[in-house]
PyMOL Python script that loads the backbone (N, CA, C, O; Angstrom):
from pymol import cmd

cmd.read_pdbstr("""\
ATOM      1  N   UNK A   1      72.767 -58.558  59.498  1.00  0.00           N
ATOM      2  CA  UNK A   1      72.090 -58.241  58.388  1.00  0.00           C
ATOM      3  C   UNK A   1      71.746 -59.659  57.588  1.00  0.00           C
ATOM      4  O   UNK A   1      72.669 -60.435  57.342  1.00  0.00           O
ATOM      5  N   UNK A   2      70.606 -59.916  57.257  1.00  0.00           N
ATOM      6  CA  UNK A   2      70.335 -61.133  56.542  1.00  0.00           C
ATOM      7  C   UNK A   2      70.700 -61.013  55.008  1.00  0.00           C
ATOM      8  O   UNK A   2      70.844 -59.935  54.432  1.00  0.00           O
ATOM      9  N   UNK A   3      70.826 -62.204  54.444  1.00  0.00           N
ATOM     10  CA  UNK A   3      71.083 -62.193  52.944  1.00  0.00           C
ATOM     11  C   UNK A   3      69.953 -61.426  52.200  1.00  0.00           C
ATOM     12  O   UNK A   3      70.224 -60.622  51.308  1.00  0.00           O
ATOM     13  N   UNK A   4      68.759 -61.678  52.564  1.00  0.00           N
ATOM     14  CA  UNK A   4      67.639 -60.928  51.820  1.00  0.00           C
ATOM     15  C   UNK A   4      67.829 -59.428  52.027  1.00  0.00           C
ATOM     16  O   UNK A   4      67.595 -58.676  51.081  1.00  0.00           O
ATOM     17  N   UNK A   5      68.265 -58.910  53.282  1.00  0.00           N
ATOM     18  CA  UNK A   5      68.393 -57.503  53.508  1.00  0.00           C
ATOM     19  C   UNK A   5      69.445 -56.948  52.556  1.00  0.00           C
ATOM     20  O   UNK A   5      69.297 -55.899  51.929  1.00  0.00           O
ATOM     21  N   UNK A   6      70.653 -57.833  52.492  1.00  0.00           N
ATOM     22  CA  UNK A   6      71.744 -57.431  51.668  1.00  0.00           C
ATOM     23  C   UNK A   6      71.301 -57.272  50.160  1.00  0.00           C
ATOM     24  O   UNK A   6      71.684 -56.331  49.464  1.00  0.00           O
ATOM     25  N   UNK A   7      70.470 -58.264  49.721  1.00  0.00           N
ATOM     26  CA  UNK A   7      69.967 -58.299  48.393  1.00  0.00           C
ATOM     27  C   UNK A   7      69.140 -57.111  48.077  1.00  0.00           C
ATOM     28  O   UNK A   7      69.264 -56.553  46.987  1.00  0.00           O
ATOM     29  N   UNK A   8      68.320 -56.703  48.956  1.00  0.00           N
ATOM     30  CA  UNK A   8      67.269 -55.539  48.866  1.00  0.00           C
ATOM     31  C   UNK A   8      68.302 -54.209  48.816  1.00  0.00           C
ATOM     32  O   UNK A   8      68.081 -53.283  48.035  1.00  0.00           O
ATOM     33  N   UNK A   9      69.308 -54.213  49.618  1.00  0.00           N
ATOM     34  CA  UNK A   9      70.196 -53.024  49.569  1.00  0.00           C
ATOM     35  C   UNK A   9      70.882 -52.908  48.229  1.00  0.00           C
ATOM     36  O   UNK A   9      70.975 -51.827  47.646  1.00  0.00           O
ATOM     37  N   UNK A  10      71.403 -54.139  47.710  1.00  0.00           N
ATOM     38  CA  UNK A  10      72.062 -54.141  46.400  1.00  0.00           C
ATOM     39  C   UNK A  10      71.184 -53.580  45.268  1.00  0.00           C
ATOM     40  O   UNK A  10      71.599 -52.773  44.436  1.00  0.00           O
ATOM     41  N   UNK A  11      69.895 -54.092  45.310  1.00  0.00           N
ATOM     42  CA  UNK A  11      68.974 -53.746  44.232  1.00  0.00           C
ATOM     43  C   UNK A  11      68.656 -52.195  44.378  1.00  0.00           C
ATOM     44  O   UNK A  11      68.585 -51.477  43.381  1.00  0.00           O
ATOM     45  N   UNK A  12      68.467 -51.709  45.675  1.00  0.00           N
ATOM     46  CA  UNK A  12      68.261 -50.329  45.803  1.00  0.00           C
ATOM     47  C   UNK A  12      69.371 -49.406  45.270  1.00  0.00           C
ATOM     48  O   UNK A  12      69.139 -48.383  44.627  1.00  0.00           O
ATOM     49  N   UNK A  13      70.566 -49.843  45.585  1.00  0.00           N
ATOM     50  CA  UNK A  13      71.735 -49.043  45.152  1.00  0.00           C
ATOM     51  C   UNK A  13      71.895 -49.235  43.621  1.00  0.00           C
ATOM     52  O   UNK A  13      72.294 -48.262  42.979  1.00  0.00           O
ATOM     53  N   UNK A  14      71.639 -50.321  43.014  1.00  0.00           N
ATOM     54  CA  UNK A  14      71.652 -50.455  41.576  1.00  0.00           C
ATOM     55  C   UNK A  14      70.671 -49.626  40.746  1.00  0.00           C
ATOM     56  O   UNK A  14      70.940 -49.227  39.613  1.00  0.00           O
ATOM     57  N   UNK A  15      69.495 -49.387  41.391  1.00  0.00           N
ATOM     58  CA  UNK A  15      68.431 -48.825  40.669  1.00  0.00           C
ATOM     59  C   UNK A  15      68.747 -47.495  39.978  1.00  0.00           C
ATOM     60  O   UNK A  15      68.386 -47.337  38.812  1.00  0.00           O
ATOM     61  N   UNK A  16      69.373 -46.571  40.608  1.00  0.00           N
ATOM     62  CA  UNK A  16      69.736 -45.308  40.034  1.00  0.00           C
ATOM     63  C   UNK A  16      70.931 -45.432  38.894  1.00  0.00           C
ATOM     64  O   UNK A  16      71.056 -44.619  37.978  1.00  0.00           O
ATOM     65  N   UNK A  17      71.710 -46.472  39.076  1.00  0.00           N
ATOM     66  CA  UNK A  17      72.850 -46.680  38.186  1.00  0.00           C
ATOM     67  C   UNK A  17      72.359 -47.421  36.944  1.00  0.00           C
ATOM     68  O   UNK A  17      73.012 -47.347  35.903  1.00  0.00           O
ATOM     69  N   UNK A  18      71.243 -48.127  37.014  1.00  0.00           N
ATOM     70  CA  UNK A  18      70.726 -48.831  35.876  1.00  0.00           C
ATOM     71  C   UNK A  18      69.214 -48.581  35.787  1.00  0.00           C
ATOM     72  O   UNK A  18      68.459 -49.549  35.874  1.00  0.00           O
ATOM     73  N   UNK A  19      68.723 -47.341  35.619  1.00  0.00           N
ATOM     74  CA  UNK A  19      67.358 -47.008  35.675  1.00  0.00           C
ATOM     75  C   UNK A  19      66.460 -47.737  34.702  1.00  0.00           C
ATOM     76  O   UNK A  19      65.280 -47.988  34.945  1.00  0.00           O
ATOM     77  N   UNK A  20      67.066 -48.051  33.622  1.00  0.00           N
ATOM     78  CA  UNK A  20      66.258 -48.730  32.515  1.00  0.00           C
ATOM     79  C   UNK A  20      66.167 -50.205  32.717  1.00  0.00           C
ATOM     80  O   UNK A  20      65.361 -50.861  32.057  1.00  0.00           O
ATOM     81  N   UNK A  21      66.965 -50.766  33.608  1.00  0.00           N
ATOM     82  CA  UNK A  21      66.925 -52.255  33.863  1.00  0.00           C
ATOM     83  C   UNK A  21      65.761 -52.701  34.690  1.00  0.00           C
ATOM     84  O   UNK A  21      65.320 -51.977  35.583  1.00  0.00           O
ATOM     85  N   UNK A  22      65.215 -53.962  34.396  1.00  0.00           N
ATOM     86  CA  UNK A  22      64.175 -54.423  35.321  1.00  0.00           C
ATOM     87  C   UNK A  22      64.932 -55.354  36.235  1.00  0.00           C
ATOM     88  O   UNK A  22      65.253 -56.481  35.857  1.00  0.00           O
ATOM     89  N   UNK A  23      65.228 -54.877  37.467  1.00  0.00           N
ATOM     90  CA  UNK A  23      65.963 -55.595  38.404  1.00  0.00           C
ATOM     91  C   UNK A  23      65.232 -56.838  38.900  1.00  0.00           C
ATOM     92  O   UNK A  23      65.862 -57.787  39.365  1.00  0.00           O
ATOM     93  N   UNK A  24      63.954 -56.834  38.805  1.00  0.00           N
ATOM     94  CA  UNK A  24      63.224 -58.030  39.212  1.00  0.00           C
ATOM     95  C   UNK A  24      63.486 -59.254  38.310  1.00  0.00           C
ATOM     96  O   UNK A  24      63.241 -60.394  38.704  1.00  0.00           O
ATOM     97  N   UNK A  25      63.989 -58.989  37.096  1.00  0.00           N
ATOM     98  CA  UNK A  25      64.311 -60.054  36.192  1.00  0.00           C
ATOM     99  C   UNK A  25      65.703 -60.566  36.294  1.00  0.00           C
ATOM    100  O   UNK A  25      66.061 -61.587  35.707  1.00  0.00           O
ATOM    101  N   UNK A  26      66.522 -59.813  37.081  1.00  0.00           N
ATOM    102  CA  UNK A  26      67.976 -60.286  37.177  1.00  0.00           C
ATOM    103  C   UNK A  26      68.080 -61.651  37.984  1.00  0.00           C
ATOM    104  O   UNK A  26      67.762 -61.735  39.170  1.00  0.00           O
ATOM    105  N   UNK A  27      68.532 -62.660  37.262  1.00  0.00           N
ATOM    106  CA  UNK A  27      68.640 -63.883  37.911  1.00  0.00           C
ATOM    107  C   UNK A  27      69.846 -63.806  38.840  1.00  0.00           C
ATOM    108  O   UNK A  27      70.812 -63.092  38.572  1.00  0.00           O
ATOM    109  N   UNK A  28      69.765 -64.602  40.004  1.00  0.00           N
ATOM    110  CA  UNK A  28      70.840 -64.542  40.964  1.00  0.00           C
ATOM    111  C   UNK A  28      72.130 -65.176  40.478  1.00  0.00           C
ATOM    112  O   UNK A  28      73.187 -64.905  41.046  1.00  0.00           O
ATOM    113  N   UNK A  29      72.085 -66.002  39.458  1.00  0.00           N
ATOM    114  CA  UNK A  29      73.306 -66.701  38.999  1.00  0.00           C
ATOM    115  C   UNK A  29      73.753 -66.212  37.512  1.00  0.00           C
ATOM    116  O   UNK A  29      74.515 -66.900  36.834  1.00  0.00           O
ATOM    117  N   UNK A  30      73.289 -65.125  37.111  1.00  0.00           N
ATOM    118  CA  UNK A  30      73.741 -64.592  35.773  1.00  0.00           C
ATOM    119  C   UNK A  30      74.809 -63.474  36.022  1.00  0.00           C
ATOM    120  O   UNK A  30      74.846 -62.893  37.107  1.00  0.00           O
ATOM    121  N   UNK A  31      75.593 -63.207  35.108  1.00  0.00           N
ATOM    122  CA  UNK A  31      76.673 -62.142  35.073  1.00  0.00           C
ATOM    123  C   UNK A  31      75.909 -60.747  35.169  1.00  0.00           C
ATOM    124  O   UNK A  31      75.220 -60.316  34.245  1.00  0.00           O
ATOM    125  N   UNK A  32      76.086 -60.131  36.295  1.00  0.00           N
ATOM    126  CA  UNK A  32      75.296 -58.835  36.427  1.00  0.00           C
ATOM    127  C   UNK A  32      75.866 -57.785  35.419  1.00  0.00           C
ATOM    128  O   UNK A  32      75.055 -57.062  34.841  1.00  0.00           O
ATOM    129  N   UNK A  33      77.059 -57.662  35.191  1.00  0.00           N
ATOM    130  CA  UNK A  33      77.524 -56.602  34.399  1.00  0.00           C
ATOM    131  C   UNK A  33      77.024 -56.838  33.026  1.00  0.00           C
ATOM    132  O   UNK A  33      76.635 -55.877  32.363  1.00  0.00           O
ATOM    133  N   UNK A  34      77.002 -58.091  32.527  1.00  0.00           N
ATOM    134  CA  UNK A  34      76.451 -58.411  31.222  1.00  0.00           C
ATOM    135  C   UNK A  34      74.943 -58.135  31.067  1.00  0.00           C
ATOM    136  O   UNK A  34      74.467 -57.484  30.137  1.00  0.00           O
ATOM    137  N   UNK A  35      74.231 -58.699  32.082  1.00  0.00           N
ATOM    138  CA  UNK A  35      72.739 -58.650  32.157  1.00  0.00           C
ATOM    139  C   UNK A  35      72.224 -57.274  32.228  1.00  0.00           C
ATOM    140  O   UNK A  35      71.213 -56.917  31.624  1.00  0.00           O
ATOM    141  N   UNK A  36      73.012 -56.425  33.054  1.00  0.00           N
ATOM    142  CA  UNK A  36      72.531 -55.109  33.184  1.00  0.00           C
ATOM    143  C   UNK A  36      73.175 -54.047  32.199  1.00  0.00           C
ATOM    144  O   UNK A  36      72.807 -52.872  32.180  1.00  0.00           O
ATOM    145  N   UNK A  37      74.086 -54.519  31.450  1.00  0.00           N
ATOM    146  CA  UNK A  37      74.763 -53.752  30.453  1.00  0.00           C
ATOM    147  C   UNK A  37      75.291 -52.504  31.031  1.00  0.00           C
ATOM    148  O   UNK A  37      74.985 -51.375  30.650  1.00  0.00           O
ATOM    149  N   UNK A  38      76.162 -52.816  32.044  1.00  0.00           N
ATOM    150  CA  UNK A  38      76.882 -51.770  32.767  1.00  0.00           C
ATOM    151  C   UNK A  38      78.361 -51.805  32.409  1.00  0.00           C
ATOM    152  O   UNK A  38      78.920 -52.882  32.197  1.00  0.00           O
ATOM    153  N   UNK A  39      79.007 -50.632  32.339  1.00  0.00           N
ATOM    154  CA  UNK A  39      80.482 -50.669  32.013  1.00  0.00           C
ATOM    155  C   UNK A  39      81.264 -50.575  33.405  1.00  0.00           C
ATOM    156  O   UNK A  39      80.672 -50.468  34.479  1.00  0.00           O
ATOM    157  N   UNK A  40      82.650 -50.626  33.276  1.00  0.00           N
ATOM    158  CA  UNK A  40      83.464 -50.563  34.434  1.00  0.00           C
ATOM    159  C   UNK A  40      83.216 -49.423  35.265  1.00  0.00           C
ATOM    160  O   UNK A  40      83.193 -49.626  36.479  1.00  0.00           O
ATOM    161  N   UNK A  41      83.013 -48.184  34.810  1.00  0.00           N
ATOM    162  CA  UNK A  41      82.728 -46.960  35.523  1.00  0.00           C
ATOM    163  C   UNK A  41      81.494 -47.222  36.358  1.00  0.00           C
ATOM    164  O   UNK A  41      81.493 -46.945  37.557  1.00  0.00           O
ATOM    165  N   UNK A  42      80.415 -47.765  35.736  1.00  0.00           N
ATOM    166  CA  UNK A  42      79.155 -48.068  36.509  1.00  0.00           C
ATOM    167  C   UNK A  42      79.460 -48.958  37.685  1.00  0.00           C
ATOM    168  O   UNK A  42      79.041 -48.695  38.813  1.00  0.00           O
ATOM    169  N   UNK A  43      80.235 -50.071  37.394  1.00  0.00           N
ATOM    170  CA  UNK A  43      80.536 -50.967  38.462  1.00  0.00           C
ATOM    171  C   UNK A  43      81.272 -50.297  39.649  1.00  0.00           C
ATOM    172  O   UNK A  43      80.927 -50.474  40.818  1.00  0.00           O
ATOM    173  N   UNK A  44      82.181 -49.613  39.318  1.00  0.00           N
ATOM    174  CA  UNK A  44      83.040 -48.763  40.214  1.00  0.00           C
ATOM    175  C   UNK A  44      82.092 -47.907  41.089  1.00  0.00           C
ATOM    176  O   UNK A  44      82.166 -47.931  42.317  1.00  0.00           O
ATOM    177  N   UNK A  45      81.195 -47.146  40.409  1.00  0.00           N
ATOM    178  CA  UNK A  45      80.240 -46.284  41.151  1.00  0.00           C
ATOM    179  C   UNK A  45      79.282 -47.213  41.998  1.00  0.00           C
ATOM    180  O   UNK A  45      78.973 -46.855  43.134  1.00  0.00           O
ATOM    181  N   UNK A  46      78.842 -48.311  41.509  1.00  0.00           N
ATOM    182  CA  UNK A  46      78.101 -49.120  42.368  1.00  0.00           C
ATOM    183  C   UNK A  46      78.757 -49.619  43.528  1.00  0.00           C
ATOM    184  O   UNK A  46      78.126 -49.580  44.585  1.00  0.00           O
ATOM    185  N   UNK A  47      80.039 -50.134  43.518  1.00  0.00           N
ATOM    186  CA  UNK A  47      80.816 -50.635  44.629  1.00  0.00           C
ATOM    187  C   UNK A  47      81.010 -49.345  45.614  1.00  0.00           C
ATOM    188  O   UNK A  47      80.941 -49.517  46.831  1.00  0.00           O
ATOM    189  N   UNK A  48      81.229 -48.173  45.117  1.00  0.00           N
ATOM    190  CA  UNK A  48      81.424 -47.142  46.073  1.00  0.00           C
ATOM    191  C   UNK A  48      80.079 -46.846  46.794  1.00  0.00           C
ATOM    192  O   UNK A  48      80.133 -46.629  48.004  1.00  0.00           O
ATOM    193  N   UNK A  49      78.970 -46.818  46.209  1.00  0.00           N
ATOM    194  CA  UNK A  49      77.732 -46.688  46.763  1.00  0.00           C
ATOM    195  C   UNK A  49      77.404 -47.820  47.750  1.00  0.00           C
ATOM    196  O   UNK A  49      76.807 -47.577  48.799  1.00  0.00           O
ATOM    197  N   UNK A  50      77.775 -48.989  47.429  1.00  0.00           N
ATOM    198  CA  UNK A  50      77.581 -50.151  48.489  1.00  0.00           C
ATOM    199  C   UNK A  50      78.393 -49.935  49.629  1.00  0.00           C
ATOM    200  O   UNK A  50      77.966 -50.249  50.740  1.00  0.00           O
ATOM    201  N   UNK A  51      79.578 -49.407  49.472  1.00  0.00           N
ATOM    202  CA  UNK A  51      80.429 -49.116  50.654  1.00  0.00           C
ATOM    203  C   UNK A  51      79.831 -48.072  51.522  1.00  0.00           C
ATOM    204  O   UNK A  51      79.841 -48.187  52.747  1.00  0.00           O
ATOM    205  N   UNK A  52      79.258 -46.952  50.846  1.00  0.00           N
ATOM    206  CA  UNK A  52      78.559 -45.943  51.572  1.00  0.00           C
ATOM    207  C   UNK A  52      77.343 -46.508  52.520  1.00  0.00           C
ATOM    208  O   UNK A  52      77.108 -46.126  53.666  1.00  0.00           O
ATOM    209  N   UNK A  53      76.615 -47.518  51.767  1.00  0.00           N
ATOM    210  CA  UNK A  53      75.490 -48.022  52.385  1.00  0.00           C
ATOM    211  C   UNK A  53      75.822 -49.112  53.507  1.00  0.00           C
ATOM    212  O   UNK A  53      75.174 -49.140  54.553  1.00  0.00           O
ATOM    213  N   UNK A  54      76.755 -49.918  53.271  1.00  0.00           N
ATOM    214  CA  UNK A  54      77.080 -51.095  54.097  1.00  0.00           C
ATOM    215  C   UNK A  54      78.392 -51.127  54.824  1.00  0.00           C
ATOM    216  O   UNK A  54      78.611 -51.929  55.732  1.00  0.00           O
ATOM    217  N   UNK A  55      79.294 -50.203  54.387  1.00  0.00           N
ATOM    218  CA  UNK A  55      80.573 -50.093  55.070  1.00  0.00           C
ATOM    219  C   UNK A  55      81.551 -51.173  54.719  1.00  0.00           C
ATOM    220  O   UNK A  55      82.497 -51.427  55.465  1.00  0.00           O
ATOM    221  N   UNK A  56      81.333 -51.833  53.562  1.00  0.00           N
ATOM    222  CA  UNK A  56      82.246 -52.899  53.131  1.00  0.00           C
ATOM    223  C   UNK A  56      82.903 -52.364  51.895  1.00  0.00           C
ATOM    224  O   UNK A  56      82.275 -52.033  50.889  1.00  0.00           O
ATOM    225  N   UNK A  57      84.131 -52.302  52.021  1.00  0.00           N
ATOM    226  CA  UNK A  57      85.086 -51.952  50.922  1.00  0.00           C
ATOM    227  C   UNK A  57      85.390 -53.142  49.925  1.00  0.00           C
ATOM    228  O   UNK A  57      85.907 -54.163  50.379  1.00  0.00           O
ATOM    229  N   UNK A  58      85.106 -53.049  48.669  1.00  0.00           N
ATOM    230  CA  UNK A  58      85.506 -54.174  47.739  1.00  0.00           C
ATOM    231  C   UNK A  58      86.747 -53.732  47.066  1.00  0.00           C
ATOM    232  O   UNK A  58      86.678 -52.896  46.165  1.00  0.00           O
ATOM    233  N   UNK A  59      87.941 -54.264  47.461  1.00  0.00           N
ATOM    234  CA  UNK A  59      89.196 -53.825  46.682  1.00  0.00           C
ATOM    235  C   UNK A  59      89.160 -54.392  45.256  1.00  0.00           C
ATOM    236  O   UNK A  59      88.513 -55.397  44.962  1.00  0.00           O
ATOM    237  N   UNK A  60      89.918 -53.661  44.366  1.00  0.00           N
ATOM    238  CA  UNK A  60      89.889 -53.923  43.013  1.00  0.00           C
ATOM    239  C   UNK A  60      90.296 -55.348  42.677  1.00  0.00           C
ATOM    240  O   UNK A  60      89.861 -55.887  41.658  1.00  0.00           O
ATOM    241  N   UNK A  61      91.156 -55.997  43.547  1.00  0.00           N
ATOM    242  CA  UNK A  61      91.567 -57.314  43.316  1.00  0.00           C
ATOM    243  C   UNK A  61      90.553 -58.355  43.399  1.00  0.00           C
ATOM    244  O   UNK A  61      90.661 -59.473  42.895  1.00  0.00           O
ATOM    245  N   UNK A  62      89.450 -57.872  44.141  1.00  0.00           N
ATOM    246  CA  UNK A  62      88.348 -58.875  44.456  1.00  0.00           C
ATOM    247  C   UNK A  62      87.260 -58.784  43.339  1.00  0.00           C
ATOM    248  O   UNK A  62      86.318 -59.578  43.320  1.00  0.00           O
ATOM    249  N   UNK A  63      87.408 -57.829  42.440  1.00  0.00           N
ATOM    250  CA  UNK A  63      86.237 -57.530  41.456  1.00  0.00           C
ATOM    251  C   UNK A  63      85.961 -58.826  40.667  1.00  0.00           C
ATOM    252  O   UNK A  63      84.809 -59.066  40.305  1.00  0.00           O
ATOM    253  N   UNK A  64      87.010 -59.703  40.377  1.00  0.00           N
ATOM    254  CA  UNK A  64      86.899 -60.883  39.631  1.00  0.00           C
ATOM    255  C   UNK A  64      86.169 -61.915  40.302  1.00  0.00           C
ATOM    256  O   UNK A  64      85.723 -62.863  39.655  1.00  0.00           O
ATOM    257  N   UNK A  65      85.997 -61.814  41.592  1.00  0.00           N
ATOM    258  CA  UNK A  65      85.220 -62.875  42.392  1.00  0.00           C
ATOM    259  C   UNK A  65      83.670 -62.586  42.377  1.00  0.00           C
ATOM    260  O   UNK A  65      82.865 -63.445  42.737  1.00  0.00           O
ATOM    261  N   UNK A  66      83.313 -61.406  41.967  1.00  0.00           N
ATOM    262  CA  UNK A  66      82.007 -60.842  42.067  1.00  0.00           C
ATOM    263  C   UNK A  66      81.382 -60.800  40.628  1.00  0.00           C
ATOM    264  O   UNK A  66      81.503 -59.788  39.937  1.00  0.00           O
ATOM    265  N   UNK A  67      80.761 -61.833  40.220  1.00  0.00           N
ATOM    266  CA  UNK A  67      80.215 -61.897  38.838  1.00  0.00           C
ATOM    267  C   UNK A  67      78.685 -61.833  38.880  1.00  0.00           C
ATOM    268  O   UNK A  67      78.027 -61.142  38.103  1.00  0.00           O
ATOM    269  N   UNK A  68      78.158 -62.619  39.861  1.00  0.00           N
ATOM    270  CA  UNK A  68      76.621 -62.788  39.978  1.00  0.00           C
ATOM    271  C   UNK A  68      76.142 -62.188  41.201  1.00  0.00           C
ATOM    272  O   UNK A  68      76.914 -62.003  42.142  1.00  0.00           O
ATOM    273  N   UNK A  69      74.862 -61.857  41.254  1.00  0.00           N
ATOM    274  CA  UNK A  69      74.177 -61.417  42.463  1.00  0.00           C
ATOM    275  C   UNK A  69      74.489 -62.330  43.676  1.00  0.00           C
ATOM    276  O   UNK A  69      74.815 -61.875  44.772  1.00  0.00           O
ATOM    277  N   UNK A  70      74.367 -63.651  43.404  1.00  0.00           N
ATOM    278  CA  UNK A  70      74.751 -64.512  44.624  1.00  0.00           C
ATOM    279  C   UNK A  70      76.227 -64.329  45.007  1.00  0.00           C
ATOM    280  O   UNK A  70      76.538 -64.479  46.189  1.00  0.00           O
ATOM    281  N   UNK A  71      77.139 -64.023  44.113  1.00  0.00           N
ATOM    282  CA  UNK A  71      78.583 -63.839  44.411  1.00  0.00           C
ATOM    283  C   UNK A  71      78.645 -62.651  45.427  1.00  0.00           C
ATOM    284  O   UNK A  71      79.258 -62.670  46.495  1.00  0.00           O
ATOM    285  N   UNK A  72      77.923 -61.631  44.929  1.00  0.00           N
ATOM    286  CA  UNK A  72      77.945 -60.261  45.659  1.00  0.00           C
ATOM    287  C   UNK A  72      77.312 -60.460  47.080  1.00  0.00           C
ATOM    288  O   UNK A  72      77.873 -60.009  48.079  1.00  0.00           O
ATOM    289  N   UNK A  73      76.236 -61.086  47.138  1.00  0.00           N
ATOM    290  CA  UNK A  73      75.557 -61.346  48.378  1.00  0.00           C
ATOM    291  C   UNK A  73      76.477 -62.109  49.418  1.00  0.00           C
ATOM    292  O   UNK A  73      76.555 -61.764  50.597  1.00  0.00           O
ATOM    293  N   UNK A  74      77.111 -63.091  48.914  1.00  0.00           N
ATOM    294  CA  UNK A  74      78.042 -63.917  49.634  1.00  0.00           C
ATOM    295  C   UNK A  74      79.188 -63.159  50.184  1.00  0.00           C
ATOM    296  O   UNK A  74      79.535 -63.298  51.357  1.00  0.00           O
ATOM    297  N   UNK A  75      79.810 -62.323  49.318  1.00  0.00           N
ATOM    298  CA  UNK A  75      80.939 -61.557  49.572  1.00  0.00           C
ATOM    299  C   UNK A  75      80.589 -60.538  50.637  1.00  0.00           C
ATOM    300  O   UNK A  75      81.300 -60.453  51.639  1.00  0.00           O
ATOM    301  N   UNK A  76      79.523 -59.756  50.471  1.00  0.00           N
ATOM    302  CA  UNK A  76      79.080 -58.927  51.516  1.00  0.00           C
ATOM    303  C   UNK A  76      78.642 -59.460  52.744  1.00  0.00           C
ATOM    304  O   UNK A  76      78.847 -58.818  53.774  1.00  0.00           O
ATOM    305  N   UNK A  77      77.997 -60.682  52.777  1.00  0.00           N
ATOM    306  CA  UNK A  77      77.544 -61.209  53.923  1.00  0.00           C
ATOM    307  C   UNK A  77      78.700 -61.691  54.836  1.00  0.00           C
ATOM    308  O   UNK A  77      78.540 -61.703  56.056  1.00  0.00           O
ATOM    309  N   UNK A  78      79.843 -62.082  54.272  1.00  0.00           N
ATOM    310  CA  UNK A  78      81.027 -62.613  54.871  1.00  0.00           C
ATOM    311  C   UNK A  78      81.666 -61.414  55.536  1.00  0.00           C
ATOM    312  O   UNK A  78      82.479 -61.648  56.430  1.00  0.00           O
ATOM    313  N   UNK A  79      81.405 -60.170  55.216  1.00  0.00           N
ATOM    314  CA  UNK A  79      82.287 -59.026  55.622  1.00  0.00           C
ATOM    315  C   UNK A  79      81.544 -58.058  56.424  1.00  0.00           C
ATOM    316  O   UNK A  79      82.149 -57.146  56.989  1.00  0.00           O
ATOM    317  N   UNK A  80      80.115 -58.205  56.528  1.00  0.00           N
ATOM    318  CA  UNK A  80      79.379 -57.150  57.317  1.00  0.00           C
ATOM    319  C   UNK A  80      79.499 -57.555  58.764  1.00  0.00           C
ATOM    320  O   UNK A  80      79.276 -58.696  59.168  1.00  0.00           O
ATOM    321  N   UNK A  81      79.867 -56.543  59.508  1.00  0.00           N
ATOM    322  CA  UNK A  81      79.975 -56.696  60.988  1.00  0.00           C
ATOM    323  C   UNK A  81      78.590 -57.017  61.701  1.00  0.00           C
ATOM    324  O   UNK A  81      78.544 -57.166  62.922  1.00  0.00           O
TER     325      UNK A  81
END
""", "prot")
cmd.dss("prot")
cmd.show_as("cartoon", "prot")
cmd.util.cbc("prot")
cmd.orient("prot")
């Protein structure tokens, strides 16, 4: 899976969680939680949905490593079979 495919999957999974957000405006290097105004429950829901889509579990201890869209793409790309 390419990084672009991963990005498109991320955005597709995010859409129902943040229906009011303009995901096209999300900069790859900005804090996603802050930019999208999502709380910790939304983040957990998002990570569960990503697991369902991509089969990559994100353990709670790794949450701090995933701040930006680029962080998440890199994290997932390194773990997708």
